[in-house]
N, C-alpha and C positions, 0 to 999 in steps of 0.2 A: 807340554810334552809333543814330541814329535816323532811319528811311525813312519816307517817305509813299508810300504805293501810291495813285495815281491813277485806275488802270483794275484790273478784276478780272482775276486769271489764274488758271492752275492752283494749287491749295493747297500744292503742295511748294515753290513759291518762297517763299512767306510761312515755311513749315516750314525751307526750307534756311537762310533768313536767321537765323532765331531759334537755330538751333543754333549759328550763329557768336556769338551773343550781341547780335545787331542786335533792337532795339525796333521792331516794325512798326505803323505807324498807317494808317488808311484813310480815304480820302474819294472816294467813287465820284460823287458829286452835285453838290457845291458849284461855284460859279461860279468862273471863273479869278480874279475879282477877290476873291473871299472868300479863296481859297486863298493869293493873295499876302499878304494880312494875318498869316499863319501860318507862311510858308514858310522864315521865317528861322531856324526851331527845328530844321532837318532837315539830315541830313548827306548824304542821298541820297532820289531820285525813282523810283519804278519806273511807266513810263507806256507806253501803247500810241500812241494817237493822239488822244487826248481833245481836246487843244488845243495850241497852239504853245508852245515856251519859247523865248521872245524875248529882246530884251536887258533890258526891263524887269523880265521873271521873274527873269532870272538876278542881276540886280543886288539884287532883294529877298531872294533865296536867299544870304545871307551866309555860311551855314556848309557850303554844298553842295560835296561832294566828288565825287559822282558821279550821272549819270542813267543808269539801266538802262531801255533800249527794247525791249520784248518784242516783237520783230519785226526786220525787216532793216535798212529804210530810216531815215534820221535826219533827213529833210527838214523835220520839224515843229521841229526844233531849230537855233538859231542856232549853228552848229558852230564857227566861227572864234572868235566872242566867248566861248563855254563854254571853250574851248580856252585862250583869253587869261587866264582866270581861274583857270587850272589845274584844270578840272572833267575828269573822267575820263568820257568816253562809252562807254557799253557796249551793244552791240546783239547780237543773236542770229539771224543770217543761218544759222547752222549747225542751228538747231533746225527749221527748216522748208523747206529747200533740197529734201529729198526729195519732200516734199509738193509742192512747186511743180514740180519736174521731171516727177512721175507725173501731174499736171494737165495740163502742157502737152501731154505725149504722149496723155492722153486726149482732149483737144480735137483733137489732130491726126488722130487716127485717127477721131473722130466726124465730121470735116469730110472726109477721104477717103473716107469709105465712107456717107455721108449717113445715119447712124444715127438723129440727131434727126428729121429730114424722114421718113425711112422708119416711124420708129415713130408719128409723128403720123398718116401716112396710113393704116396698117393699122389703127390704133385707129379710123379714120373710115370704114373699108370699102374703102381703096382699095389695091388691090394691083399695083404698078407696078414690076416687076422692073428694066426697061430704064432707066427714069427715076431709078433708085438704084443704078446701075452706078458701083461705085467705084475708086479707086485703091489702089497697093500703095506702101508706104515704101521697099521693096526696089528699088535703082538710083536712088533721087532723091538730091539733094544738099540737106541741110538746114544752114541758115546760123543762126548764133547769134549775136545782137549783145548784148555784154556776158557776158564768159567769167568771172564771179566764181563765188559760192558756187551761185547758182541756175543760171545757165548751164551749169556743170559737172555739176549734177545731171541737168539734161535730157539732156544729150550721154549720160552713162551710160546711161539708160534706153534710148538707141538702139542701144547696143552690139550687138545682137543681129539688127538688121533688115537687116544688108549694105546700108547707104547710106553716102553719104560725109558728113561732117560738118565743115564750115567755122566757123570763129569769127574775129568782128570784136572788137577792145577797143582802147581808147585805149593801156592797157597794153602794150606790144609784146612780152612774154615770159610769157604765161599759156597759149598752146597746150600740148596734152597729147596722150597716146595715145589720147583719145577724141574730139579734135578738132584739126584742122589749122589753125592761125593764119593768117591772110592780109589782104592788104591790102583796103580797101574796094573799090578798082577790082575786083580779083579776085571779092571777095565778091559784087559786083552782077553781075557776068558771068555765073555759074555757078549760084547756087542757085535751088531749086524752092521752098523754105520759107524763112521769116525768122521766127525767135522771138525776141522781145525781152524781155531780162532787166536792164533797166537801171534804176539809181536815177533820183530825179527832181531836177535841177539845173539850172543855166543852161545848161549844155551840152547836156541831152538834152531839154528841152522842146519839143514840137514837131519832134524829129528826123524823125519818119516824117511828111514832109509832099510836097506835090506835086513838087517838083524833087526830092526825094531820090527817090521811088518812081520818077520817069522816069529816075533813073539806071541802073534793073536792065535787064539785056539781055533778059528774058523776063517773061511773067506769074508771079507767084508767090502762094503761100498765106501769110497772115500770122497770127503767134500772138502774143498779149502777155498776158503775165502779171507784168510789172512793175509800172509806173506808168500811169494813164490818160492824163497830160498828155505823155507822150512821143509820142504819136499825136495828129495834128491830124485829128479825126474829119470834118470837112468835105470834106478831101482824101482819105481813106480812102474815103469814100461815093463821091466821083467817080471813084476809081480801080476800085472795085467795079463800078459802073456801065458803065465803059469795058472792063473786063475785064482791067485793068492788075493788078489783084489779084484772085485767082480765089474766095477765100474768106478770111473770118477768123473766128478765135477769141479771145474779148477777155474775160479775167477781171476786167479793170480798165477804166474808162472816164474819159473827160476830165472828165465832168460830176458826179462823185463829191464829196461834201463832204470837207474836209481829213481828217476824223475816219475816212473810209472806211466809215461805219455805214450811209450811204445815198445817194442820188442827190440833187443839190440840190432840195428842196421847190418843186413848180409850175415847174420847169424841164425841159422836154422838146422841145428844140430840133429842127427839121428834121432834121440829120444822125442824131440819135438815134432819130426815129420811123422813120427809114428802116432804121436797124439791127435796132430790134425787129421788122421785118415780113419782111426778107430772108432766104430759105431757105439762103443760102449762109453766114451769119453765126451764130455761136454765142458765146452771152453766159452769164456766170456773174458771181455777186454778190461779186467780190473775196474768193473763197475757195480759191485756187491753195493757199497755205499755212495752211489753217484745218482740217486734220485732228484727229481724236481723240489721234492720236499725236504730230503736232507740238505741239498744246496743253500736252503735257507737257513735250517735249523742249525748247520755248523756255523755260519757268520754269527747267528745270534747267540750260539754257546760261547764264543770267542770274547763277544761283547759283553756279555753277563759276566765271565770270569775275570776279564779286565776290570771292570766296573767294581766288583767285589774284592778284588785285589788291591786296587789302587786309589777308590774314590769312597 
């Protein structure tokens, strides 16, 4: 079996596949068009988010048995067409779920306690205790939208905070001892914090928009460590201005390139300009699942799943 690695990953991925007798090949720089010319030689692909695996790519990959996505989401792959061709899709949400859960908690704590704002002020000679008075998680109702690997990991981090955790998911049977599953109406009635852990698909793009925000009974804080396009940024900004949203921690942005490696060049629209200046907004560069530990765990998860599927 020959496998083409299209993105660099932890070396244990290559090593683990080699131990199964798989022949590893690497191409981190060629264009998609160039890769298409040789892709028919390979039985497997290892990719993060370098480019989309669309119908034309899958048609050219005549020997393909599996696609290993070293990450959680599969939105860059034509999932239905791949499955129709008998191609196994392997992702690794188990590998970085703990990292995402901890990052979401870190963002929430920073927002509640003005940690970034206070840090900047003290470093600039400003000592404003009252202006940086914070909130406690204890007694709050934390709501999680999307209760899969990432949502469950975040709920687990909240176990020691003496708060109520609610979850909402299209799957009606995912609640557990860390989060009570409720209807959307109940969710929007009670939560103080919304943490989004959604994949990107037609049903989730722009889910957090003006009408959705107005469905909440009280102002709330927003955390998004899932996919940027699940939040309509212009509507988020308006809600921040009106106080419908009290603050936001965003690890992902609507304006990212599909590779997630950077924001779209030369594109700084007005909503993003606002987010960059707002004191009640915390931004990070899509790194919630990007820890040293998850780097290794993601690779190992792919190795384990390839082994269990084919060997």
